[in-house]
PATORLO-248450 format. One record per residue (C-alpha): x, y, z; residue number from 1; residue in one letter. Coordinates in Angstrom, 2 decimals, decimal comma. Layout:
<filos>
FILO; px; py; pz; nr; rest
FILO; X; Y; Z; NUM; a
...
</filos>
This chain:
<filos>
FILO; px; py; pz; nr; rest
FILO; 42,61; -17,36; -2,84; 1; m
FILO; 41,69; -15,30; -5,64; 2; t
FILO; 45,27; -13,82; -5,75; 3; r
FILO; 46,76; -17,40; -5,93; 4; i
FILO; 44,63; -18,20; -8,55; 5; n
FILO; 45,36; -15,15; -10,68; 6; n
FILO; 49,15; -15,50; -10,52; 7; r
FILO; 48,76; -19,20; -11,20; 8; s
FILO; 46,58; -18,22; -14,28; 9; r
FILO; 49,07; -15,40; -15,51; 10; a
FILO; 51,80; -17,78; -15,11; 11; a
FILO; 50,55; -20,33; -17,21; 12; v
FILO; 49,19; -17,95; -19,89; 13; l
FILO; 52,54; -16,53; -20,47; 14; f
FILO; 53,85; -20,07; -20,38; 15; a
FILO; 51,29; -21,03; -23,34; 16; t
FILO; 53,26; -18,02; -25,32; 17; m
FILO; 55,81; -20,95; -25,64; 18; a
FILO; 53,25; -23,58; -26,90; 19; l
FILO; 51,19; -21,28; -29,24; 20; a
FILO; 54,64; -20,53; -31,02; 21; a
FILO; 55,37; -23,89; -31,89; 22; c
FILO; 51,57; -24,75; -32,39; 23; s
FILO; 51,47; -21,81; -35,14; 24; s
FILO; 54,74; -23,45; -36,62; 25; a
FILO; 52,64; -26,50; -37,76; 26; t
FILO; 50,44; -23,98; -39,76; 27; v
FILO; 52,84; -21,90; -40,81; 28; g
FILO; 52,15; -22,32; -44,60; 29; s
FILO; 48,88; -21,65; -44,60; 30; r
FILO; 48,92; -18,53; -42,53; 31; q
FILO; 52,24; -16,68; -43,52; 32; a
FILO; 50,42; -15,00; -46,42; 33; s
FILO; 47,63; -14,08; -43,98; 34; m
FILO; 47,54; -10,69; -42,87; 35; s
FILO; 46,51; -9,86; -39,27; 36; p
FILO; 43,26; -8,85; -40,20; 37; v
FILO; 42,63; -11,92; -41,85; 38; d
FILO; 43,73; -13,96; -38,90; 39; k
FILO; 41,47; -11,82; -36,50; 40; a
FILO; 38,51; -12,50; -38,97; 41; r
FILO; 39,57; -16,32; -38,76; 42; a
FILO; 39,73; -16,65; -35,03; 43; d
FILO; 36,37; -14,61; -34,62; 44; s
FILO; 34,03; -17,67; -34,92; 45; a
FILO; 36,38; -20,01; -32,41; 46; k
FILO; 37,05; -18,43; -29,42; 47; w
FILO; 34,88; -17,19; -26,48; 48; p
FILO; 35,60; -13,42; -25,12; 49; y
FILO; 34,59; -11,56; -22,34; 50; t
FILO; 33,81; -7,96; -21,00; 51; k
FILO; 37,54; -7,78; -19,90; 52; a
FILO; 38,39; -8,82; -23,56; 53; d
FILO; 36,55; -6,09; -24,98; 54; i
FILO; 37,78; -3,44; -22,35; 55; d
FILO; 41,11; -4,01; -23,22; 56; f
FILO; 41,02; -4,04; -26,60; 57; m
FILO; 38,89; -0,48; -26,83; 58; s
FILO; 41,26; 1,05; -24,03; 59; g
FILO; 44,38; 0,02; -25,70; 60; m
FILO; 42,99; 1,66; -29,18; 61; i
FILO; 43,27; 4,80; -27,24; 62; h
FILO; 46,41; 4,22; -25,14; 63; h
FILO; 48,35; 3,79; -28,63; 64; h
FILO; 46,85; 6,50; -29,88; 65; a
FILO; 48,96; 9,04; -27,49; 66; q
FILO; 51,88; 6,91; -28,39; 67; a
FILO; 51,60; 7,75; -32,02; 68; l
FILO; 50,94; 11,64; -31,26; 69; v
FILO; 54,33; 11,32; -28,87; 70; m
FILO; 56,06; 9,34; -31,82; 71; a
FILO; 55,02; 11,79; -34,62; 72; r
FILO; 56,78; 14,73; -32,76; 73; l
FILO; 60,03; 13,34; -33,22; 74; a
FILO; 60,73; 15,11; -36,93; 75; p
FILO; 59,70; 18,59; -35,86; 76; t
FILO; 60,98; 18,52; -32,62; 77; n
FILO; 64,74; 17,80; -33,40; 78; g
FILO; 64,87; 14,17; -31,85; 79; a
FILO; 68,13; 12,34; -32,14; 80; g
FILO; 68,84; 9,38; -34,34; 81; s
FILO; 68,34; 6,81; -31,68; 82; a
FILO; 65,04; 8,34; -30,30; 83; v
FILO; 64,07; 8,91; -34,17; 84; s
FILO; 64,27; 5,21; -34,91; 85; v
FILO; 62,53; 4,16; -31,86; 86; l
FILO; 59,55; 6,74; -33,02; 87; c
FILO; 59,17; 4,99; -36,44; 88; q
FILO; 59,26; 1,47; -34,78; 89; r
FILO; 56,16; 2,58; -32,53; 90; i
FILO; 54,56; 4,02; -35,26; 91; l
FILO; 54,72; 0,84; -37,62; 92; n
FILO; 53,60; -1,24; -35,00; 93; a
FILO; 50,88; 0,64; -32,98; 94; q
FILO; 48,96; 1,76; -36,13; 95; n
FILO; 48,77; -1,94; -37,05; 96; d
FILO; 47,78; -2,89; -33,72; 97; e
FILO; 44,94; -0,33; -33,72; 98; i
FILO; 43,42; -1,54; -37,01; 99; r
FILO; 43,58; -5,01; -35,60; 100; l
FILO; 41,72; -4,20; -32,56; 101; m
FILO; 39,41; -2,16; -34,38; 102; q
FILO; 38,73; -5,02; -36,51; 103; q
FILO; 38,25; -7,49; -33,64; 104; w
FILO; 35,67; -5,29; -32,24; 105; l
FILO; 34,17; -4,82; -35,24; 106; r
FILO; 33,73; -8,65; -36,34; 107; e
FILO; 32,04; -9,01; -32,82; 108; r
FILO; 29,39; -6,13; -33,27; 109; n
FILO; 30,99; -3,86; -30,62; 110; q
FILO; 31,32; -0,15; -30,37; 111; p
FILO; 34,50; 0,64; -32,38; 112; v
FILO; 36,18; 4,05; -30,71; 113; p
FILO; 37,73; 6,71; -32,63; 114; e
FILO; 41,31; 6,54; -31,32; 115; p
FILO; 41,24; 9,51; -28,49; 116; n
FILO; 45,39; 10,03; -27,60; 117; p
FILO; 43,75; 11,59; -24,09; 118; m
FILO; 42,16; 8,40; -23,07; 119; g
FILO; 38,69; 6,48; -23,14; 120; m
FILO; 35,51; 8,95; -23,02; 121; k
FILO; 32,74; 7,79; -20,92; 122; m
FILO; 29,29; 9,49; -20,08; 123; v
FILO; 28,51; 9,85; -16,47; 124; m
FILO; 25,37; 11,77; -15,36; 125; g
FILO; 24,75; 12,79; -18,93; 126; g
FILO; 28,36; 14,61; -18,94; 127; v
FILO; 31,31; 13,35; -21,15; 128; e
FILO; 34,12; 12,41; -18,77; 129; h
FILO; 37,78; 11,07; -20,14; 130; v
FILO; 38,76; 8,44; -17,89; 131; m
FILO; 42,47; 8,21; -17,21; 132; p
FILO; 44,33; 4,71; -18,28; 133; m
FILO; 47,62; 3,46; -16,71; 134; p
FILO; 50,68; 5,30; -17,89; 135; g
FILO; 48,76; 8,22; -20,08; 136; m
FILO; 50,52; 11,47; -20,18; 137; l
FILO; 48,39; 14,42; -18,71; 138; s
FILO; 47,41; 17,12; -21,08; 139; e
FILO; 50,51; 19,25; -19,18; 140; a
FILO; 53,35; 16,29; -19,78; 141; q
FILO; 52,05; 16,54; -23,38; 142; m
FILO; 52,18; 20,20; -23,78; 143; d
FILO; 55,72; 20,17; -21,95; 144; t
FILO; 57,17; 17,37; -24,47; 145; l
FILO; 55,20; 19,28; -27,58; 146; k
FILO; 57,35; 22,25; -26,37; 147; a
FILO; 60,94; 20,51; -26,15; 148; a
FILO; 63,44; 20,29; -28,72; 149; h
FILO; 66,67; 18,71; -29,40; 150; g
FILO; 68,64; 16,61; -26,41; 151; k
FILO; 65,81; 17,93; -24,03; 152; e
FILO; 62,99; 16,32; -26,28; 153; f
FILO; 64,92; 13,08; -26,10; 154; d
FILO; 65,11; 12,91; -22,64; 155; k
FILO; 61,45; 13,95; -21,86; 156; l
FILO; 60,27; 11,52; -24,60; 157; f
FILO; 62,36; 8,42; -23,14; 158; l
FILO; 61,16; 9,64; -19,73; 159; r
FILO; 57,34; 9,81; -20,83; 160; y
FILO; 57,64; 6,58; -23,39; 161; m
FILO; 58,56; 4,52; -20,22; 162; i
FILO; 55,64; 5,55; -18,33; 163; q
FILO; 53,36; 5,01; -21,01; 164; h
FILO; 54,85; 1,64; -21,83; 165; h
FILO; 54,61; 0,46; -18,38; 166; q
FILO; 50,95; 1,34; -18,61; 167; g
FILO; 50,40; -0,72; -21,27; 168; a
FILO; 52,12; -3,51; -19,50; 169; t
FILO; 49,91; -2,94; -16,49; 170; a
FILO; 46,84; -2,94; -18,91; 171; m
FILO; 47,97; -6,76; -20,27; 172; v
FILO; 48,16; -7,74; -16,28; 173; k
FILO; 44,78; -6,48; -15,62; 174; t
FILO; 43,44; -8,41; -18,85; 175; l
FILO; 45,39; -11,45; -17,80; 176; i
FILO; 44,10; -11,27; -13,97; 177; g
FILO; 40,45; -11,26; -15,21; 178; s
FILO; 38,48; -14,43; -14,85; 179; r
FILO; 37,71; -16,07; -18,25; 180; g
FILO; 39,69; -12,99; -20,19; 181; a
FILO; 42,04; -13,57; -22,99; 182; a
FILO; 40,76; -16,80; -24,14; 183; l
FILO; 40,09; -15,33; -27,44; 184; d
FILO; 43,26; -16,47; -29,41; 185; e
FILO; 43,84; -12,83; -31,41; 186; t
FILO; 43,32; -11,53; -27,73; 187; v
FILO; 46,01; -13,45; -26,17; 188; f
FILO; 48,54; -13,46; -28,83; 189; k
FILO; 48,14; -9,40; -29,40; 190; l
FILO; 48,16; -8,98; -25,29; 191; a
FILO; 51,33; -11,09; -25,28; 192; s
FILO; 52,98; -9,16; -28,20; 193; d
FILO; 52,35; -6,02; -26,38; 194; i
FILO; 53,69; -7,16; -23,17; 195; n
FILO; 56,78; -8,64; -24,58; 196; v
FILO; 57,27; -5,77; -27,28; 197; d
FILO; 57,09; -3,13; -24,58; 198; q
FILO; 59,02; -4,77; -21,72; 199; e
FILO; 61,81; -4,89; -24,24; 200; t
FILO; 61,60; -1,18; -25,45; 201; e
FILO; 61,25; -0,24; -21,63; 202; i
FILO; 64,73; -1,81; -21,18; 203; a
FILO; 66,20; -0,08; -24,34; 204; r
FILO; 64,73; 3,13; -23,31; 205; m
FILO; 66,26; 2,95; -20,15; 206; q
FILO; 69,73; 2,67; -21,38; 207; k
FILO; 69,18; 5,56; -24,13; 208; m
FILO; 67,94; 7,65; -21,22; 209; l
FILO; 70,99; 6,88; -18,91; 210; f
FILO; 73,53; 7,40; -21,76; 211; n
FILO; 71,86; 10,84; -22,37; 212; l
FILO; 71,93; 11,96; -18,42; 213; l
FILO; 75,45; 10,67; -18,19; 214; t
FILO; 76,49; 12,66; -21,74; 215; d
FILO; 78,67; 15,52; -21,21; 216; t
FILO; 79,57; 16,63; -24,43; 217; s
FILO; 78,36; 19,84; -25,85; 218; s
FILO; 75,15; 20,32; -27,26; 219; q
</filos>
């Protein structure tokens, strides 16, 4: 029964994305000049939030941090033009989202984590551990990516970033499947944007990777 309820709720939430876009148009003139931080601040007093919301915002800060490390390798590792453009898009979008998530946590008097590209840190039994998150690259994978160059870098980057994006969309699904979560407007909008943007980029990267793997031209 819970599975059915969660599935139905997820369908309703994502269907609401279309309604939210229509409703935002009615206040577009007022909000057009507002920055993402200003919007988060305006929302802060209006919407309830849960531990699942806090965990999502905190965890996605670290998840995005690893994507930024990966994307920043493009200039030094000889990325091709298509991968370089993708990396710049990732840098622009996810830097902004990290700032928004940090602001959201700060305004609710929650701990604001420093971005850790290897994952969320937790203390268990007096010992600090890095908790793995969906799609995150291992240290060995990161080392392999950092050592790659040119076309090999492009192939590895696309494989690993597809994996990474799939992890982010899995985190969105976990959030939406949590009771009472994603009712806060900022959390809902951010999760919706991440889901749509990264699903779109996954499809784009799969095509890019296919083209690279089937390219028989000389290096």
